[in-house]
Each structure stands twice: as C-alpha cells, then as structure tokens.
C-alpha positions in Angstrom: 23.6 24.3 34.9 25.8 27.1 33.9 27.1 27.4 30.3 28.8 29.8 27.9 27.4 30.0 24.4 29.7 31.4 21.7 28.9 32.8 18.3 30.6 34.7 15.5 33.3 32.5 14.2 33.7 31.8 10.5 35.9 32.3 7.4 37.5 35.6 6.6 40.2 36.8 4.3 43.5 38.1 5.6 43.2 41.7 6.8 39.5 41.2 7.5 37.5 41.4 10.7 35.3 39.2 12.8 33.5 39.7 16.1 33.1 36.9 18.6 30.4 36.9 21.2 29.8 34.8 24.3 26.9 34.8 26.7 26.6 33.2 30.1 23.3 31.4 30.7 21.7 29.2 33.4 21.5 29.6 37.1 24.3 31.7 38.8 24.9 34.6 41.1 27.4 36.7 39.2 30.2 36.6 36.6 33.7 37.7 37.5 36.6 37.8 35.0 35.8 36.8 31.4 38.1 36.1 28.5 39.0 34.5 25.3 41.6 31.8 24.7 42.6 29.8 21.6 44.0 26.4 20.9 45.6 25.1 17.7 45.8 21.3 17.1 48.7 19.8 19.1 49.3 23.0 21.1 48.4 24.2 24.5 45.5 26.6 25.0 46.7 30.1 25.1 45.3 33.4 26.4 44.1 35.9 23.8 42.5 38.5 26.0 40.8 38.9 29.4 38.6 41.5 31.0 37.5 42.2 34.6 34.2 43.4 35.8 35.8 46.9 36.1 36.9 46.7 32.4 40.6 46.2 33.1 42.0 44.3 30.1 45.0 42.1 29.3 46.1 41.0 25.8 48.5 38.5 24.3 51.4 40.3 22.6 50.4 38.7 19.3 47.0 40.4 19.2 47.7 43.8 20.8 46.5 46.6 18.6 44.4 44.3 16.5 41.9 42.7 18.9 39.6 44.4 21.4 37.8 42.7 24.2 34.7 44.2 25.8 31.8 43.1 28.1 28.3 43.9 29.1 27.9 43.2 32.8 24.1 43.6 32.7 23.8 40.9 30.0 26.7 38.7 31.2 28.3 38.8 27.7 31.8 39.3 26.4 32.9 40.2 22.9 36.1 40.0 21.0 36.5 42.3 18.0 39.2 41.0 15.8 40.7 43.3 13.1 43.5 42.9 10.7 43.3 39.1 10.9 46.2 37.0 9.9 46.4 33.4 8.7 48.2 32.5 12.0 45.0 33.6 13.9 43.3 30.5 12.4 42.2 28.2 15.2 39.4 27.4 17.7 38.6 30.2 20.1 37.1 29.5 23.5 35.2 31.8 25.9 36.0 31.5 29.6 34.4 32.9 32.7 34.7 32.7 36.4 31.2 32.4 37.7 29.8 32.5 41.2 27.2 29.7 41.4 26.2 29.9 45.1 27.0 31.9 48.2 26.5 29.3 51.0 29.1 28.0 50.7 30.8 30.4 48.3 31.3 28.4 45.1 33.1 29.7 42.0 33.2 27.7 38.8 35.6 28.0 35.9 33.4 27.7 32.9 34.4 27.2 29.2 32.4 27.6 26.0 32.3 24.9 23.4 34.7 26.7 21.0 34.2 28.5 17.8 36.4 28.1 14.7 38.0 31.1 13.1 39.6 30.6 9.7 41.7 33.3 8.0 42.4 32.4 4.5 42.2 33.7 1.0 
C-alpha cells in the first residue's frame, strides 16, 4: 500500500509563512513527478506547484514569487514553502505523486495525500 502523508498546515496571519511537507511511504519502486494542488469548497482542484526528479518546477501564476517547491529524492519527500500568504490562499492543500509500484508489468499509480488545511486570517 502506497500513501502520501502530509504535514504543516495550520492558521497563519496574512503576510505570514507556512511550510508544507509530504512523504511517500509503503512499498514502491520509485517516485516521479511530485506536486501540490489545492481545492476550495465548490471549486475544482487546481495546480499550485509541481517538481520533477530533476528539480524542474512549475507554478500557478497566483503563487509565483511567493511559494517555493522542493524535494528530497533520497527521502521521497516534497515540500512547499509558502511566504507572503494571503486570505485567498485559504483552502485544503493536497500532495500528489506519480509512483512506480512494480516493473513487471510497469505500473504507475497517481497517489494523493489526505489533504491539509491552510487558513490565512487575522
């Protein structure tokens, strides 16, 4: 069973910072692309940031310059450093990873974390 375990959400004032972390656990071969998404009530899940195994990154326009995604391939973890947080960043954040679970046959799984709530409010 492969799973992603998130941590680091919480309450922060506008202009503050939070760091989200996500670790892959269970039985698997390797982890490919990892990323963070967020979903507000009644809205579709949207991309926040993604990162490849070679550290190529992609960000939503709304977070460029404020959020930084990073990963540790040896530990199969991904982090999201969120600075200059705004009230509109308030929502549930989900970790995502594309994980190779077996090689014969080659089997990739799209795995999601359980979500962590970020609240930006004074």
